[in-house]
C-alpha angles and dihedrals in degrees: 000000000000113000090222094058114085115233116222108187098205093046092046092050091048087053091047090054091051091049099043094046093049121107090227090062096041091049090048092233122174097023095116093228092305123136114275093245116140134183123206105195123189138174117282092237088063094056095107093046092048092046090054093044098054096073090051090051090049092050093046093051092046090051086055090054099260111123115212128202106206116195113191102198095203093052090043094056091046090051090051093048092048093046092050093045096246101108100087091045092051092049090050093048096043097080097045105033125079109256093238092055093045090052090050090051090051094050090083103047090037099039108160097219102040104029118015100041093045088049090054090046091051092051091048092050089057091063138055090226122169093193133028121216119201112199137159094056092136095053092044093054128140094014089061123021123208097235090053090057094046093047093050101041095066093084095047111041097056107202101327114131110254122201119195117197107214130186102213136031134320114185097179089266110051142016120231111191114213086357085278112071115063112210123203115288116276116185102169102074122090118231105242090197088067098041116126122204 
């Protein structure tokens, strides 16, 4: 999102509803054969407002007959760690272990390819969703990075539209989390802030 354009959460979410409920979006028209991956970026100072607005958008779309599968990455990794019996150990180690080492220790139980992506796929399979929302990217960083999710979801989500909510900037080439941390380049996602119905 351009830094010069003012972000109004209620207006942007009204626009998101119009886009996501449109037949053009649901039929994936105008994508030129590209994957239906979309990023809705927003300013970091709107994180709380956006976080509170997402459930209302989900409910509104579902009331319109469009089922949404929301995957909050932060909650997902906590669920995985608790299920596998690692959570208490990680909490205990967090305060006394160097961050780099802790991240390395988490790379096994939270491996993107063999654990996190299959977990997302499992959750998706339990729904009849027409759109996937990926949220909680900011809280899951640096354990999970946004480009890792996008790069690995292609093989699992088939052709369902996927919308990633991202606190920072996406300029159609790269993701900059919190407007500070540049992620690897990702060219394949469409900028939902520029989408025209």
